N, C-alpha and C positions, 0 to 999 in steps of 0.2 A: 504494500500500500504506500502510495506516495503522499507524504505529509507536507510537501512544499506547495504553497499557494502561488498561483501565478500573479503577476502584477495586476491583471484585470480583476481578479477576485478581490484583491486588497482595495483597489480604487472603488469598486462597486459597493463594497462593505462600508467604506468611509462615506460615500455619497448617500447611501440609504440611511445610515445612522444620523447624518447631519440634517437630512430633510425632515426627520421626525421632530426636530427641535427648532425649525424655522419660525414657528409661531411664537415661541417663547423668547426669541432673541430681541424682539422689539420691546417686550416687557422688561427684559434684563437691562437693556440700554436705558429705558425710562427710569428704572430704579437707580441705575448708576448715575444718571444725570439729575436725580432728585426731582423728577417731573411726573411722578406716577399719577397725581390727580389730574393733570392736563391730559395724560394718555387716556384715563378712564372717561373723562368728559368727551373727548373727541370720538372715542369708540362708541359711547352710548348715543351721541348725537348722530353718528353714521347709521345706526340701526333705526329703521322707520318706526317700529313699535315703541321703542324707548323714547324717540323724539316726540311721538304723539302723546305718550304718557307724561313726559316732561312739560309739554305745552299745556296739557289738560290740568296738571297740578298747579302750574303758574296761573292759569286763568281762575281756578278756584280760589287761590290765595289772594289774587287781585280783587275778585268779587267780594270775598270776605272782608278785606281791608276797606273796600268802598262802602260796604254795609255798615261796618263799625264807625267809619268816619261820618256817614250820613246819620246814623242813629244817635251818636254821642254829640257831635258838634253842630250839625245843621238842624237837627230836630229838637235837641235838648234845650 
């Protein structure tokens, strides 16, 4: 049995193992540069469901703040 790997086998093993971690390299870089919050905000804004939820929450908060201002200051 031949236990020597060819150069092709070694390169393909390196490529397949590095491609598994491509998604984490951006997070690792963000942690290194201390900008993890910016990364999370950009990723969540890129997702359509998360963007819609964020907009809905902001609208509810603005409506609540408007109601409180109306009820306490203008009506009171």
